[in-house]
DSSP file (Angstrom, degrees, kcal/mol; ACC not computed):
  #  RESIDUE AA STRUCTURE BP1 BP2  ACC     N-H-->O    O-->H-N    N-H-->O    O-->H-N    TCO  KAPPA ALPHA  PHI   PSI    X-CA   Y-CA   Z-CA
    1    1 A M              0   0    0      0, 0.0     2,-0.1     0, 0.0     0, 0.0   0.000 360.0 360.0 360.0 131.9   53.2   17.5  -88.1
    2    2 A N     >  -     0   0    0      1,-0.1     4,-2.7     4,-0.0     5,-0.2  -0.420 360.0-100.3 -87.6 166.4   55.1   18.8  -91.1
    3    3 A K  H  > S+     0   0    0      1,-0.2     4,-1.4     2,-0.2     5,-0.1   0.769 120.2  49.0 -54.1 -42.0   53.9   21.2  -93.5
    4    4 A R  H  > S+     0   0    0      2,-0.2     4,-1.0     1,-0.2    -1,-0.2   0.899 111.4  50.5 -62.8 -48.4   53.0   18.6  -96.3
    5    5 A T  H  > S+     0   0    0      1,-0.2     4,-0.5     2,-0.2     3,-0.3   0.888 111.1  47.1 -61.7 -42.0   51.0   16.4  -93.8
    6    6 A K  H  < S+     0   0    0     -4,-2.7     3,-0.5     1,-0.2    -1,-0.2   0.851 107.9  56.2 -68.8 -30.2   49.0   19.3  -92.5
    7    7 A A  H  < S+     0   0    0     -4,-1.4    52,-2.9    -5,-0.2    -1,-0.2   0.758 106.2  52.0 -68.8 -21.8   48.2   20.5  -96.1
    8    8 A L  H  < S+     0   0    0     -4,-1.0     2,-0.2    -3,-0.3    -1,-0.2   0.592  95.3  87.7 -90.9 -11.0   46.7   17.0  -96.9
    9    9 A Q  S  < S-     0   0    0     -4,-0.5     2,-0.6    -3,-0.5    50,-0.3  -0.630  81.9-120.6 -90.8 148.3   44.4   17.0  -93.8
   10   10 A F        -     0   0    0     -2,-0.2    50,-0.1    48,-0.1    -2,-0.1  -0.828  30.0-135.9 -80.0 113.0   40.9   18.5  -93.9
   11   11 A S     >  -     0   0    0     -2,-0.6     4,-2.5    48,-0.5     5,-0.2  -0.157  23.2-109.8 -62.8 165.3   40.7   21.2  -91.2
   12   12 A K  H  > S+     0   0    0      1,-0.2     4,-2.2     2,-0.2     5,-0.1   0.876 122.7  52.1 -65.9 -32.0   37.6   21.3  -89.0
   13   13 A E  H  > S+     0   0    0      2,-0.2     4,-1.8     1,-0.2    -1,-0.2   0.888 111.3  47.0 -69.3 -38.4   36.5   24.5  -90.8
   14   14 A T  H  > S+     0   0    0      2,-0.2     4,-1.9     1,-0.2    -2,-0.2   0.928 111.4  50.1 -62.1 -52.1   37.0   22.8  -94.2
   15   15 A A  H  X S+     0   0    0     -4,-2.5     4,-2.9     1,-0.2     5,-0.2   0.938 109.4  52.0 -59.7 -48.3   35.1   19.7  -93.1
   16   16 A L  H  X S+     0   0    0     -4,-2.2     4,-2.4     1,-0.2    -1,-0.2   0.865 108.7  50.5 -60.8 -37.3   32.2   21.7  -91.9
   17   17 A K  H  X S+     0   0    0     -4,-1.8     4,-2.3     2,-0.2    -1,-0.2   0.893 111.0  48.0 -62.1 -40.7   32.0   23.6  -95.1
   18   18 A I  H  X S+     0   0    0     -4,-1.9     4,-3.1     2,-0.2     5,-0.4   0.929 111.5  51.0 -65.2 -49.1   31.9   20.4  -97.1
   19   19 A V  H  X S+     0   0    0     -4,-2.9     4,-3.3     1,-0.2    -2,-0.2   0.935 112.1  45.9 -46.4 -54.9   29.3   19.0  -94.9
   20   20 A E  H  < S+     0   0    0     -4,-2.4    -1,-0.2    -5,-0.2    -2,-0.2   0.865 115.7  48.1 -59.6 -37.4   27.1   22.1  -95.3
   21   21 A R  H  < S+     0   0    0     -4,-2.3    -2,-0.2    -5,-0.2    -1,-0.2   0.927 122.8  28.8 -76.8 -40.2   27.6   22.1  -99.0
   22   22 A D  H  < S-     0   0    0     -4,-3.1     2,-1.5    -5,-0.1    -2,-0.2   0.844  78.7-167.1 -88.7 -32.1   26.9   18.4  -99.7
   23   23 A E     <  +     0   0    0     -4,-3.3     2,-0.3    -5,-0.4    -1,-0.1  -0.206  66.9   8.8  75.1 -45.2   24.5   17.7  -96.9
   24   24 A T  S    S-     0   0    0     -2,-1.5    42,-0.2    42,-0.1     5,-0.1  -0.936 109.0 -48.0-152.8 172.8   24.6   13.9  -97.3
   25   25 A C     >  -     0   0    0     -2,-0.3     4,-1.7    17,-0.2    42,-0.3  -0.206  45.3-143.3 -51.0 130.5   26.6   11.3  -99.3
   26   26 A I  T  4 S+     0   0    0     40,-2.1     4,-0.5     1,-0.2    -1,-0.2   0.789  99.3  48.9 -71.5 -26.1   26.7   12.4 -102.9
   27   27 A F  T >4>S+     0   0    0     39,-0.3     5,-2.3     2,-0.2     3,-1.1   0.903 106.8  52.7 -81.7 -38.6   26.4    8.8 -104.1
   28   28 A C  G >45S+     0   0    0      1,-0.2     3,-1.9     3,-0.2    -2,-0.2   0.894  98.6  69.3 -60.3 -33.6   23.4    7.9 -101.9
   29   29 A K  G 3<5S+     0   0    0     -4,-1.7    -1,-0.2     1,-0.3    -2,-0.2   0.818 109.7  32.7 -44.1 -37.0   21.7   11.0 -103.4
   30   30 A T  G < 5S-     0   0    0     -3,-1.1    -1,-0.3    -4,-0.5    -2,-0.2   0.318 114.7-110.1-111.9  10.2   21.5    9.3 -106.7
   31   31 A G  T X 5 +     0   0    0     -3,-1.9     3,-0.6    -4,-0.4     2,-0.5   0.784  50.3 179.8  78.3  22.4   21.1    5.7 -105.5
   32   32 A Y  T 3 < -     0   0    0     -5,-2.3    -1,-0.2     1,-0.2     3,-0.2  -0.482  62.7 -30.1 -72.3 116.4   24.5    4.7 -106.7
   33   33 A H  T 3  S-     0   0    0     -2,-0.5     2,-1.3     1,-0.2     3,-0.3   0.930  72.1-179.7  39.8  69.8   25.3    1.0 -105.9
   34   34 A M    <   +     0   0    0     -3,-0.6    -1,-0.2     1,-0.2    -2,-0.0  -0.615  31.3 128.8 -96.4  73.3   23.2    0.7 -102.9
   35   35 A Y        +     0   0    0     -2,-1.3     2,-0.2    -3,-0.2    -1,-0.2   0.491  30.6 113.7-109.9  -6.9   23.9   -3.0 -102.1
   36   36 A S        -     0   0    0     -3,-0.3     6,-0.0     1,-0.1    34,-0.0  -0.486  46.6-163.6 -75.1 133.2   25.0   -2.9  -98.4
   37   37 A K  S    S+     0   0    0     -2,-0.2     2,-1.0     1,-0.1    -1,-0.1   0.422  72.8  92.8 -89.0  -0.6   22.6   -4.6  -95.9
   38   38 A D    >   -     0   0    0      1,-0.2     3,-1.3     2,-0.0     4,-0.4  -0.799  57.8-174.1 -95.0  94.0   24.4   -2.7  -93.2
   39   39 A T  T >> S+     0   0    0     -2,-1.0     3,-1.4     1,-0.3     4,-0.9   0.817  78.3  64.9 -65.4 -28.1   22.2    0.4  -92.9
   40   40 A L  H 3> S+     0   0    0      1,-0.3     4,-1.7     2,-0.2    -1,-0.3   0.792  91.3  62.1 -64.7 -22.6   24.6    2.0  -90.4
   41   41 A A  H <4 S+     0   0    0     -3,-1.3    29,-2.1     1,-0.2    28,-0.7   0.697 103.8  50.0 -72.6 -18.6   27.3    2.2  -93.0
   42   42 A Y  H <4 S+     0   0    0     -3,-1.4    -1,-0.2    -4,-0.4   -17,-0.2   0.700 110.7  51.2 -87.8 -21.2   24.9    4.5  -95.0
   43   43 A Q  H  < S+     0   0    0     -4,-0.9     2,-0.5    -3,-0.2    -2,-0.2   0.816  89.9  84.1 -89.0 -35.5   24.3    6.6  -91.8
   44   44 A I  S  < S-     0   0    0     -4,-1.7    25,-2.1     1,-0.0     2,-0.5  -0.577  71.9-152.5 -71.9 117.3   28.0    7.2  -90.9
   45   45 A Q  E     +A   68   0A   0     -2,-0.5     2,-0.3    23,-0.2    23,-0.2  -0.847  17.1 177.1-105.9 131.2   29.3   10.2  -92.9
   46   46 A D  E     -A   67   0A   0     21,-4.0    21,-2.6    -2,-0.5     2,-0.6  -0.808  33.1-115.9-119.0 162.0   33.0   10.7  -94.0
   47   47 A I  E     -A   66   0A   0     -2,-0.3     2,-0.4    19,-0.2    19,-0.2  -0.930  34.7-153.0 -95.0 126.1   34.8   13.3  -96.0
   48   48 A M  E     -A   65   0A   0     17,-3.4    17,-1.5    -2,-0.6     2,-0.3  -0.802   7.5-134.5-100.0 139.5   36.3   11.6  -99.0
   49   49 A H  E     -A   64   0A   0     -2,-0.4    15,-0.2    15,-0.2     3,-0.2  -0.606   6.7-159.5 -73.2 140.9   39.4   12.8 -100.8
   50   50 A I  S    S+     0   0    0     13,-2.0     2,-0.6     1,-0.4    -1,-0.2   0.885  92.6  37.9 -87.9 -49.1   39.1   12.9 -104.6
   51   51 A V  S    S-     0   0    0     12,-0.2    -1,-0.4     7,-0.2     5,-0.0  -0.938 108.1-117.4 -94.2 117.0   42.8   12.8 -105.0
   52   52 A N      > -     0   0    0     -2,-0.6     5,-3.2    -3,-0.2     3,-0.4   0.078  10.4-121.3 -54.6 151.5   44.1   10.5 -102.3
   53   53 A K  T > 5S+     0   0    0      1,-0.2     3,-2.6     3,-0.2    -1,-0.1   0.916 115.7  60.9 -59.0 -45.4   46.4   11.8  -99.5
   54   54 A S  T 3 5S+     0   0    0      1,-0.3    -1,-0.2     2,-0.2    -2,-0.1   0.781 103.9  51.3 -57.1 -31.5   48.9    9.2 -100.6
   55   55 A Q  T 3 5S-     0   0    0     -3,-0.4    -1,-0.3     2,-0.0    -2,-0.2   0.351 129.9 -96.1 -88.6   1.1   48.9   11.1 -104.0
   56   56 A G  T < 5 +     0   0    0     -3,-2.6    52,-3.5     1,-0.2     2,-0.2   0.656  63.4 173.7  90.2  15.1   49.5   14.4 -102.4
   57   57 A G  B   < -B  107   0B   0     -5,-3.2    50,-0.2    50,-0.2    -1,-0.2  -0.454  27.9-128.5 -67.7 123.7   45.6   15.3 -102.4
   58   58 A L        -     0   0    0     48,-3.1     2,-1.1    -2,-0.2   -50,-0.3  -0.245  10.1-118.6 -66.9 153.5   45.1   18.6 -100.5
   59   59 A G  S    S+     0   0    0    -52,-2.9   -48,-0.5   -50,-0.3     2,-0.3  -0.557  71.0 124.7 -89.9  66.5   42.6   19.0  -97.7
   60   60 A I  S >  S-     0   0    0     -2,-1.1     3,-1.7    46,-0.1     4,-0.3  -0.831  75.2-107.2-121.9 160.7   40.7   21.7  -99.4
   61   61 A E  G >  S+     0   0    0     -2,-0.3     3,-1.6     1,-0.3    -1,-0.1   0.879 117.0  57.2 -53.8 -42.7   37.0   22.0 -100.3
   62   62 A Q  G 3  S+     0   0    0      1,-0.3    -1,-0.3    43,-0.1    44,-0.1   0.614 109.0  47.9 -64.1 -15.0   37.6   21.3 -104.0
   63   63 A N  G <  S+     0   0    0     -3,-1.7   -13,-2.0   -13,-0.1     2,-0.4   0.294 104.4  70.1-107.7   3.1   39.2   18.0 -103.1
   64   64 A G  E <   +A   49   0A   0     -3,-1.6     2,-0.3    -4,-0.3   -15,-0.2  -0.965  48.8 176.5-134.3 142.6   36.5   16.7 -100.6
   65   65 A A  E     -A   48   0A   0    -17,-1.5   -17,-3.4    -2,-0.4     2,-0.4  -0.977  35.7-105.7-140.4 152.2   33.0   15.4 -100.8
   66   66 A L  E     +A   47   0A   0     -2,-0.3   -40,-2.1   -48,-0.3     2,-0.3  -0.625  45.8 166.4 -77.6 127.5   30.6   13.9  -98.3
   67   67 A G  E     -A   46   0A   0    -21,-2.6   -21,-4.0    -2,-0.4   -42,-0.1  -0.996  35.9-111.9-146.0 150.3   30.2   10.2  -98.5
   68   68 A C  E  >  -A   45   0A   0     -2,-0.3     4,-2.0   -23,-0.2   -23,-0.2  -0.246  39.8-104.8 -69.2 163.1   28.7    7.5  -96.4
   69   69 A R  H  > S+     0   0    0    -25,-2.1     4,-2.6   -28,-0.7     5,-0.2   0.897 119.6  55.3 -57.4 -39.6   31.0    5.0  -94.8
   70   70 A Y  H  > S+     0   0    0    -29,-2.1     4,-2.0     1,-0.2    -1,-0.2   0.958 112.7  38.6 -58.7 -53.8   29.8    2.4  -97.4
   71   71 A H  H  > S+     0   0    0    -30,-0.3     4,-2.1     1,-0.2    -1,-0.2   0.771 112.0  57.9 -74.4 -22.3   30.6    4.4 -100.5
   72   72 A H  H  X S+     0   0    0     -4,-2.0     4,-2.8     2,-0.2     5,-0.2   0.942 108.4  48.3 -67.1 -44.8   33.8    5.8  -98.9
   73   73 A H  H  X S+     0   0    0     -4,-2.6     4,-2.7     1,-0.2     5,-0.3   0.920 109.7  51.9 -59.3 -45.8   34.9    2.1  -98.5
   74   74 A L  H  X S+     0   0    0     -4,-2.0     4,-1.4     1,-0.2     6,-0.3   0.909 113.0  44.2 -64.6 -38.6   34.0    1.3 -102.1
   75   75 A L  H  < S+     0   0    0     -4,-2.1    -2,-0.2     2,-0.2    -1,-0.2   0.951 116.9  45.0 -66.3 -45.9   36.0    4.3 -103.4
   76   76 A D  H  < S+     0   0    0     -4,-2.8    -2,-0.2     1,-0.2    -3,-0.2   0.889 120.1  37.4 -67.9 -41.3   39.0    3.7 -101.2
   77   77 A N  H  < S-     0   0    0     -4,-2.7    -1,-0.2    -5,-0.2    -2,-0.2   0.632  77.3-161.8 -87.3 -16.7   39.3   -0.1 -101.8
   78   78 A G    ><  +     0   0    0     -4,-1.4     3,-1.9    -5,-0.3     5,-0.3   0.573  44.8 134.8  51.0   8.7   38.3   -0.3 -105.4
   79   79 A N  T 3   +     0   0    0      1,-0.3    -1,-0.2     2,-0.1    -5,-0.1   0.543  64.7  59.5 -75.3  -0.2   37.6   -4.0 -104.9
   80   80 A E  T 3  S-     0   0    0     -6,-0.3    -1,-0.3    -5,-0.0    -2,-0.1   0.470 110.0-119.9 -96.1 -11.1   34.3   -3.7 -106.9
   81   81 A G  S <  S+     0   0    0     -3,-1.9     4,-0.2    -7,-0.1    -2,-0.1   0.631  89.2 103.0  77.1  12.7   36.1   -2.5 -110.0
   82   82 A I     >  +     0   0    0     -8,-0.2     4,-2.4     1,-0.1     5,-0.1   0.229  36.6 108.3-113.5  16.8   34.2    0.9 -109.9
   83   83 A R  H  > S+     0   0    0     -5,-0.3     4,-3.1     1,-0.2     5,-0.3   0.931  82.8  48.9 -58.9 -46.6   36.8    3.3 -108.5
   84   84 A Q  H  > S+     0   0    0      1,-0.2     4,-1.7     2,-0.2    -1,-0.2   0.934 112.1  48.1 -66.1 -42.1   37.3    5.0 -111.8
   85   85 A E  H  > S+     0   0    0      1,-0.2     4,-2.2     2,-0.2    -1,-0.2   0.926 112.9  50.6 -59.9 -39.2   33.5    5.4 -112.3
   86   86 A M  H  X S+     0   0    0     -4,-2.4     4,-2.5     1,-0.2    -2,-0.2   0.933 112.0  45.4 -68.9 -42.7   33.3    6.8 -108.8
   87   87 A I  H  X S+     0   0    0     -4,-3.1     4,-2.1     1,-0.2    -1,-0.2   0.767 111.1  52.9 -67.4 -24.3   36.1    9.3 -109.4
   88   88 A H  H  X S+     0   0    0     -4,-1.7     4,-2.5    -5,-0.3     5,-0.2   0.918 109.5  49.3 -77.0 -41.7   34.5   10.3 -112.7
   89   89 A T  H  X S+     0   0    0     -4,-2.2     4,-2.4     2,-0.2    -2,-0.2   0.938 112.4  48.3 -64.1 -48.9   31.2   10.9 -110.8
   90   90 A L  H  X S+     0   0    0     -4,-2.5     4,-2.8     1,-0.2     5,-0.2   0.923 110.9  50.7 -57.9 -43.5   33.1   13.1 -108.1
   91   91 A E  H  X S+     0   0    0     -4,-2.1     4,-2.5     2,-0.2    -2,-0.2   0.929 110.3  48.5 -58.0 -46.2   34.9   15.1 -110.8
   92   92 A N  H  X S+     0   0    0     -4,-2.5     4,-1.9     1,-0.2    -1,-0.2   0.891 110.4  52.3 -54.4 -47.1   31.6   15.8 -112.6
   93   93 A Y  H  X S+     0   0    0     -4,-2.4     4,-1.5    -5,-0.2    -1,-0.2   0.924 111.1  46.4 -59.1 -46.5   30.1   16.8 -109.3
   94   94 A M  H  X S+     0   0    0     -4,-2.8     4,-3.3     1,-0.2    -2,-0.2   0.871 107.2  56.3 -68.6 -33.5   33.0   19.3 -108.6
   95   95 A E  H  < S+     0   0    0     -4,-2.5    -1,-0.2     1,-0.2    -2,-0.2   0.899 106.6  52.3 -61.8 -37.8   33.0   20.8 -112.1
   96   96 A K  H  < S+     0   0    0     -4,-1.9    -1,-0.2     1,-0.2    -2,-0.2   0.907 117.6  36.9 -61.5 -44.4   29.3   21.6 -111.5
   97   97 A L  H  < S+     0   0    0     -4,-1.5    -2,-0.2     1,-0.3    -1,-0.2   0.861 127.3  35.2 -71.5 -41.8   30.2   23.4 -108.1
   98   98 A Y    ><  -     0   0    0     -4,-3.3     3,-2.3    -5,-0.1    -1,-0.3  -0.898  64.9-166.2-122.9  95.7   33.4   24.9 -109.3
   99   99 A P  T 3  S+     0   0    0      0, 0.0    -1,-0.1     0, 0.0    -4,-0.1   0.778  94.7  45.2 -54.1 -29.7   33.4   26.1 -112.9
  100  100 A D  T 3  S+     0   0    0     -3,-0.1     2,-0.1     2,-0.0    -5,-0.1   0.166  81.9 142.6-102.7  20.1   37.3   26.4 -112.7
  101  101 A W    <   +     0   0    0     -3,-2.3     2,-0.3    -7,-0.2     3,-0.1  -0.391  22.2 174.9 -67.5 139.6   37.8   23.1 -110.9
  102  102 A N    >   -     0   0    0     -2,-0.1     3,-1.2     1,-0.1     4,-0.2  -0.977  33.7-141.2-143.6 127.4   41.0   21.3 -112.1
  103  103 A R  G >  S+     0   0    0     -2,-0.3     3,-2.0     1,-0.3     4,-0.2   0.850 102.6  65.9 -60.6 -35.0   42.4   18.0 -110.6
  104  104 A K  G >  S+     0   0    0      1,-0.3     3,-0.9     2,-0.2    -1,-0.3   0.773  94.3  56.7 -61.6 -29.5   45.8   19.4 -111.1
  105  105 A N  G <  S+     0   0    0     -3,-1.2    -1,-0.3     1,-0.2    -2,-0.2   0.435  94.1  69.2 -76.5  -3.2   45.1   22.1 -108.5
  106  106 A L  G <  S+     0   0    0     -3,-2.0   -48,-3.1    -4,-0.2     2,-0.4   0.411  80.7  95.0 -94.2  -4.8   44.3   19.5 -105.9
  107  107 A V  B <  S-B   57   0B   0     -3,-0.9   -50,-0.2   -50,-0.2   -51,-0.1  -0.803  79.5-115.2-107.1 130.4   47.9   18.2 -105.5
  108  108 A Y        -     0   0    0    -52,-3.5     2,-0.4    -2,-0.4    -2,-0.1  -0.338  30.7-166.4 -55.6 135.2   50.4   19.4 -102.9
  109  109 A K        -     0   0    0      1,-0.1   -53,-0.0    -2,-0.0    -1,-0.0  -0.999  15.6-154.5-127.7 123.9   53.4   21.2 -104.5
  110  110 A K              0   0    0     -2,-0.4    -1,-0.1     1,-0.2    -2,-0.0   0.846 360.0 360.0 -59.5 -41.3   56.5   21.9 -102.4
  111  111 A W              0   0    0      0, 0.0    -1,-0.2     0, 0.0    -2,-0.0   0.344 360.0 360.0-107.5 360.0   57.4   24.8 -104.5
């Protein structure tokens, strides 16, 4: 695994910190677009990147939030046309937790 690839992954320690911080899906907490009939999709929890790995998004606490499989799928696939709204919700959430939060600090920089 190269340096960049490793930097984009959430370590076990970072993932645990995110789970402890968020406790449950940040979208489910607010009842955001709860349309799935598959209740299992709400029970499986994932760590979601705010800035995608494909865009160089780092595997750090400030770039991750806990989400159920249903909401993670909505965020990643964007087929409902609500990706920007979801990203905005994630950014607001992070700004409340980390007053100096800045999207620019979430991207891998080689130098």
